[in-house]
Structures are given as C-alpha cells and as structure tokens.
C-alpha positions in Angstrom: 157.3 87.6 74.1 155.8 85.1 76.6 155.4 86.0 80.3 158.5 84.2 81.6 160.6 85.9 78.9 159.2 89.3 80.0 159.9 88.5 83.7 163.5 87.6 82.8 163.9 90.7 80.6 162.8 93.4 83.1 165.5 95.1 85.0 166.0 98.2 87.1 167.6 100.7 84.8 170.0 103.4 86.1 171.1 104.9 82.7 168.7 106.1 80.0 169.1 107.2 76.4 168.0 110.9 76.0 165.3 109.8 73.6 161.7 111.0 74.0 158.9 108.7 75.1 155.5 109.6 73.6 152.5 110.5 75.7 150.6 107.7 73.9 153.1 105.2 75.0 152.9 106.4 78.6 149.1 106.2 78.4 149.4 102.6 77.2 151.6 101.7 80.1 149.3 103.4 82.7 146.3 101.6 81.2 148.1 98.3 81.8 148.8 99.4 85.4 145.1 99.9 85.9 144.3 96.3 84.9 145.7 95.1 88.3 143.3 93.8 90.9 142.4 96.1 93.8 140.5 95.9 97.0 136.8 95.6 96.0 137.8 97.1 92.6 138.4 100.4 94.4 141.2 101.4 91.9 142.8 103.9 94.3 146.1 104.2 92.4 146.9 107.6 90.9 149.7 108.6 88.5 151.4 112.1 88.1 153.3 112.0 84.9 156.2 114.4 84.5 157.3 114.8 80.9 158.2 118.5 80.2 161.9 119.4 80.3 161.3 122.1 82.9 159.2 119.9 85.2 161.6 117.0 84.9 164.6 119.1 85.9 162.7 120.6 88.8 161.5 117.3 90.2 164.9 115.6 89.7 166.8 118.4 91.4 164.3 119.5 94.1 162.5 116.3 95.0 165.0 113.5 94.6 168.2 112.9 96.6 171.4 113.3 94.4 171.9 109.6 93.9 168.4 109.1 92.6 168.7 112.2 90.5 171.8 110.7 89.0 170.2 107.4 88.4 167.4 109.0 86.3 169.4 111.9 84.8 168.4 111.1 81.2 165.0 109.5 81.9 162.5 111.3 79.8 159.5 110.6 82.1 159.0 110.4 85.8 155.8 108.9 87.1 154.9 109.7 90.7 152.6 107.0 92.0 150.1 107.5 94.8 147.1 105.9 96.3 143.9 107.5 97.8 144.0 106.9 101.6 141.2 105.4 103.7 139.5 103.3 101.0 141.4 100.0 100.3 141.3 97.9 103.4 138.6 100.1 105.1 134.9 99.7 105.7 132.3 102.4 105.0 132.9 103.9 108.5 136.5 104.6 107.8 137.8 101.8 110.1 140.4 99.4 108.8 139.1 95.9 108.4 142.4 94.1 108.9 145.8 94.7 110.5 147.2 96.4 107.4 145.3 99.7 107.5 146.7 101.9 104.8 149.0 99.1 103.9 146.3 97.6 101.7 146.3 100.8 99.5 150.1 100.4 99.1 149.7 96.7 98.3 147.1 97.5 95.6 149.4 100.2 94.1 152.3 97.8 94.2 150.3 95.4 92.0 149.6 98.3 89.6 153.2 99.4 89.6 154.3 95.8 88.7 152.0 95.9 85.7 153.4 99.3 84.8 157.1 98.1 84.8 156.3 94.9 83.0 154.3 96.7 80.3 157.2 99.2 79.9 159.6 96.3 79.5 157.4 94.7 77.0 157.5 97.9 75.0 161.3 98.1 75.2 161.4 100.8 77.9 163.3 100.7 81.2 162.2 101.7 84.6 163.6 102.4 88.1 161.3 102.4 91.1 162.6 105.0 93.6 161.3 105.0 97.1 163.5 107.8 98.5 162.1 111.2 97.6 160.8 114.4 99.2 157.0 113.7 99.6 156.3 117.3 100.8 157.9 118.9 97.8 156.4 116.4 95.4 152.9 117.0 96.7 153.5 120.8 96.5 155.0 120.8 93.0 152.5 118.4 91.5 149.3 119.4 93.4 148.9 116.0 95.0 146.0 116.2 97.4 146.4 115.4 101.1 144.2 112.4 100.9 146.8 110.6 98.7 149.9 108.9 99.8 153.0 109.1 97.6 154.5 105.6 97.2 157.2 105.9 94.6 158.7 107.8 91.8 159.3 105.6 88.7 161.7 106.8 86.0 160.9 105.7 82.5 162.8 105.8 79.3 164.8 103.9 76.8 167.6 101.9 78.5 171.3 102.9 77.8 172.4 99.7 79.5 171.5 96.1 79.7 172.1 94.9 83.2 172.5 91.2 83.9 170.1 89.5 86.2 171.0 89.7 89.8 171.1 86.5 91.9 167.6 85.5 93.1 166.8 83.5 96.1 165.7 79.9 95.6 162.1 78.9 96.2 163.3 76.9 99.2 164.6 80.1 100.8 161.4 82.1 100.5 158.5 79.6 100.7 157.3 77.0 103.2 155.0 74.3 102.0 152.5 72.6 104.4 
C-alpha cells in the first residue's frame, strides 16, 4: 500500500472485533512510532500498553468517561501515551527555549502517535485517540512517574466497522501562500 492509500484508509474506530492482538504486533507498531523525529533526538515519548483482560477492564471503567469506555469496549489493547517533561523544547538549565514550553514534548509525541496510528492501519488494525481521561487514576494504576505528562489513550484492535471518510477542509481553507 502506498502512503496516500494508507492516509485514505486510516480512520478513527469506535467499534472493535473482540479478537486478540499479539504483543509482537504492538511492539512493531510502537517501534514505528519511535521512528518519528523529536527535539534534538530526545525521544521523550513513552507507551504504557494495557493488554490483560483485568487491566483493560479496570482502565476502561475507572480511567475513561463512559462514552470513551463504550467507544473502546471491545478493543483488545489500550496504549497510554506520555512524554517526559522538561526535555523537548528546553535548554540544559531547564528553561524553555521558545514560547511552547512543554508544548514541544506534546508536539513530538503527536508525531510519534501519528506514526503509531498509521502503522496500525497498515497492519489492518484500527485506533481511536482519546484525549478525555482521568490522568490521576491512569498515573496511579500504571505507575506513570510524575515527570511524565499523559497525552492520550489510544485504543487498538481489529475494526468491526469501516467508517467513510469525513469531509476534510480544502487546502485553500487551511493554508496561506506567500
């Protein structure tokens, strides 16, 4: 599949087949995520992979709001994505070097997460990036250190639906050429 075909294939999936995803497949997806560029190659993205039935149930019911828990009910994997704070976009003295501050860490993680969802799509898996979650409970349940910022929970599994492509804005609506 070429890149344009992959971009056109990827969708946010809100219904999954209750079919297991192998650890090796998840590792392949995370390896692709790690190929993304990052601030001075700092690679501050981190992934907390929830795959056991007990842990999945706990995270879905205790750390996600009901609508997100419903959207990922049959997903066989949840990946909590974080970045290490105070590195990307900062100098050696811990001072931000531009106006984004911690935003640069989030930017780098976003690049990684895009690789993650595209690799999943290439492998025939679906994803849903969820930004509404209980960070305190996630950090507690998964042992995420205080120096990491939770950015998203990504559900992963085999799609039970094939959504059509939503309308996208035209280039003229989102870009200015000078």
